[in-house]
N, C-alpha and C positions, 0 to 999 in steps of 0.2 A: 387841190390839196388832198386829194384822195390817196390813202395809203401812206401818208407821211405823218411825222410827228408835228404837233402844233405848238409853237413857242409863244407864250403870252406876252403882253406888254412888258418890256424890260428884261425878258428872258433871252439868254444866249448860251451856246455851248462855250465853255471857257470860264475864266474868272473875271467878273466885272471889278476892276481895280479902282475905278473912279466913275462917278455919275453926277451929272448936273442937269437939272430940270429948269425949263423956262417956258411956262404955259403948256402948250400941247407938244412942245419940242423937248427931246431929251438927248443928251450927249453922253455916251458911255464908252469908256476905254475897256476893251476886253482883251485879256492876256491868255495866251496858250503856252503852257510850259514846255510842251513837246509836240512833235508831229503825231497826228492821229486822224482817223477817219470818223466822220460824223454820219449818223443816219440821215436819210432824206428828210427834209423838214421845211416848214414855212413859218414865217413870223406874222404875228397878229397885226403889226403896224409896218408901214413902209419904212425902209431904212436906207441910209447912205453909208457906205463903208469906205474908209480911207485906211489902206494898209500901211502902217508905219515901218514894219520890218518883217523879214521872213518872206515866205511865199505860200500860196495855196491854190488849189484848183477846185472848181465846182462845175456841176452839170445843171443846166437850166433848160428844161425841155430837151431838145435834141442837140443843144449847143454846149460846148465845153469852153470854160473861161479859165485862164491861168493868170493869176495875179502876182505882181512883183511889188516891192516897196514903192510907195507913193501912188499906187493905182487906186482909182475910185470906181465903185460899183453902186448901182441903185437897184433895189429889189422892191417892187410894189407889194403891199400887204397880201398875204396868201400865196405868194409865188413859191412853188416847190423848187428846192435846190439841194 
């Protein structure tokens, strides 16, 4: 996580429009109103992402990932992307 922003528990770029907690598990709906670039960052907790609409790309290490609607990605806690 060297040289990147660190997002704490429940923090995301974008607007969290809905959130539900169940013990140590949280489900958050994050909305992005327009296309934009985010700084390299890592999340404090492992997360699973299900893209409902739109598209985005991200760099994880030396690999590039392009996401389309209904794609799922998993990022372990502390993974720079």
